[in-house]
N, C-alpha and C positions, 0 to 999 in steps of 0.2 A: 596499609590503608586500602579498603576494598576500592576497586576501579568503578568509577560511576558508569551507568548505562543509559543509552537512549532507548526507550521502549517505542518503537515505531509501529503503531496500529494502522494497517494498510488494507485497503480494498483495491483490486485491480481495474475496477469499474470507474473509478474517480480519476478524473484527468489531473487534478492537482496533486494527488498522490503519485501518479507517474513522475509529474515534474519533480517532486520533493524525493523521490527515490533515486533520481539521477545525481543528487547533490549530498545526501545525508551521509554517504560513506566518506567523501572527503572532508566534510565538516566534521564527522566523528574523529577522523585521523588526526586532524589538526588539534583538537581538543584533548587527544589521548584518551577516548572514551570508547567504549563498545557499543554496537547497536544490536538490540534484540528485534527482529523481524516478526511481527505478530499479525497474522491475518485476523481480521474480524469482519462481521457482515454489515456493511454500511446501510443498508435498506432496514435492517432491525434497530439500529442506533437511531436513525431517523425516527422511527415508529416511536422508540422509547422516549425519545426527547422532545418530540413535537416538531422537529426541523424538517425540512424538505430539501431535496436535491435541488441545486441551481436551476438545472434545465427545465424543472417543473414551474418555475417562475417566469412568466413570458418575458418581463423586461431584462431579466438576466440572462435568459436564454438567448436572446438576440445577441448579446455582448460576448457569451461565455466562451465560444471557440476562438474568437480574435484575441482574447485575453490569454487564452491558453497558447495560442501561436505566438504571442509577444513574449510571454515567458520562455517559451522553447527557444526563441530566438536568442533572448538574454543568457540562457544557459547553454547555447550552441549544441541543442540536442534535437533529434528529429521528432516530428509530430505529424499525423495526419488524422483526419477526422475517421473514426471507426465505421466500418461497413454496417455494423450492428451496434445500435445505441438506443437506450440503454442495454447493457449486456447481464446476462444470469451468471455472476462470477463464482457461485458457490463451489463449483467442482474445482476451479482454478485455486480458490482459497484453501480447500482441503487438501489439493495437491501441495500447496505451499507449506502446510504444516507436516505434510509426509516427507517433503523435501529436507525441513528443518530437522526432522528425526534423524536424517542422514547426513546432518551438517552442512546442508547445501541451501539453506533457507534464503539466504540473501541472493545469491546467483539465481535461484529460481524467481523470486519475487521481481527482481530487476528484468529478467528476461520475459516473463508473462506479461509485464505491464509494458515493455517495449513491442512485444508481439502484437498486443492489442492497440496501443496508442501510436505506434510508428508503422507497423508492418501489415496492418489490415486484417490480423487473425481473429476469428471468431472464438474466443477463449471459452465459450460456453460449450464447445464441441469437444469430446475427449480427444479426437485425433489432434487438435491443435494443441492441447495441454501436454499430450504425450511427445509431439515434436519439440515443444519448449524443454521438456524434461530431458530429451535425448541430447539436446544441443547443449545442455550445462553439464553432461556427463553422468545424468541419471539412467536408468532403465525406465523408459516411458510407460511401457506396458505394466511393469511391477508397480510403478507409482501410482497409476490410475486404480489399480487393486487395492493398494494400501489406502489410498485417498476416500475408499469406501468402508473402511472398517469403521465400527462404532466408536473406538476410542478417538479417532480423528474427528468425527462428527460432533462428539462431545466436547473436545477441546476448541473447536470453533465456536461452539455456542458458549462455552465458558470464556473465551476470550472477549467475545462480544458483550456479554453480560458484565464482565469485569470492567470494560472500558466505559460502559454506561454508568456503572456504580462509581467510577473515579471521575464522572464528569465530562465524558466525550459526547459530542453531538454531530460531529462530522468527521471527515477524513480529507488530509492526513492528521492524525492526532499523535503527538509526541509527548512522553512523560520522562522527566528526569526526577526519579524519586517521586514527590507528591506535586512537583511542579509540572503543569500542562501547558503545551504550546499546540495551538490549532492552525493548520493552514500552511500551504507551501510558502505563502508570503511572510510567515512568522519564523521562517529558518534564520533569517538575520538577528531576530531576537533570541533564539535559542543559542545560536553561536556566541552571542554577547554574554548570555547568561553563562554558558560553560567557562568562558574565559574570565569571568568576574566582573564585567564592565557593567552589568546591570544585575539586580537582584531578583 
């Protein structure tokens, strides 16, 4: 029987994606499934779906970071409001695809999100992306060059378009086959779905 896979569509600019990224690995391990880390451009998803980032809604913006802090406390993970917000994450996402091509997509994704949401790095800057790549055992300078290749740019665009076509409207978005789960707070439902507790 073919192993099921959680397709994790992520954008490092999203705080709830960072939170979910700290939990999805252990969740998948418990369920005996794989995780496919798939970078996509959240801004383009918002445009295509008519959605808006929570921080763009004043009532949500007032509550957003306190909510993120509570989730971080719940998970026992670090969080600090970024020095640059929102951030232009396209280079980090392209680098994520380049890292995945070298078999290090999960490590890079987790590290780039932690760099932004916990360590104060401006991940729009090549130096910050290169430093994260070096830290996970990749050649940062080479990864930056690979991230500029047209095939990588095309793949990021394709991931984004595919996610929208499958119904995505925000991040994080998870798919198991045709079943979609959206948001860090839906991880409990994803967990129960994989264990057969819910349909």
